[in-house]
N, C-alpha and C positions, 0 to 999 in steps of 0.2 A: 695558330701561325708559329712559326719556328722562332725561338728566342734570339737567334743570331741573323735573322732575316732583316733586311733593310728594304725601304721602298725607294726606288729611284725616281727621277723626274717623270719617267714615263708611266709610272704607275705600277710597274711590274716588281714582284718580289725578287730580290737578289739574295742569295744565301752566302754569308761571310764565312769562307772556308780557311781563312788565315789562322795560323796557329800562333800561341804566344812564343816569342823568343826564348831559348833555353837560358838558364841562369848563366852559363859560361859565356854566352854571346852578349848578355846584358852587362856582365862585368866587364868584358873586353870592350863594349861599346863605351861604358862609363870611364875606363881608363884612357881611351882614345880622346874622349871629350875633355877630360882633365887635363891631358898633355897639351891640348889646343889652348885651354884657358890659362895654364901655367905659362905658355910661351908668349901671351898677350899681356900678361901682368907686368906692372912697373911700379916702382915706388912713388908714392905721391910727393909732391913738392911740399915745402913746409906751409906755403899759403894755402894749398888744397887741403892739407891735414888740418890746419887751424880752422878754416871754413868749415869743414866737415864736423869737427869737434864743437864748434860754436852752435851749429844748427842742432846736433844732437843734444847738447846741453840745454838748448832752449826748448826743445821738444820734452825733454825730462821734466824741466822746470814747469811747462804748461801742464803736462798730465798730473804733476804733483798738486798743482794749484787747483785743477778741475776736480781731482779727488777730494782735496781739502774743502773746497766750497760745497761739494755733494754731501760730505759727512757733516759739515756744519749745518746744512739745510735740513738734512734728516734729524740731527740732533734737536733742532728748533721745532720742527713739526711734530716730532713724537716725544716732546718733553713732558 
């Protein structure tokens, strides 16, 4: 069976003849997508920024606490 062959719903093998896009077209596509994102961007309000910072800080603290607890448990078990 061909590596590029796909089986459709009818059970028939369909050969995939699509070629990869060239590097130039991939770069061009990336630039167009980046422009689209850049046009939608906006500066967050101070409330949004504070909420995001709080959530990030809580996540970092939680991960640190979990890591600390795991290291303590390992120290106790393998003492």
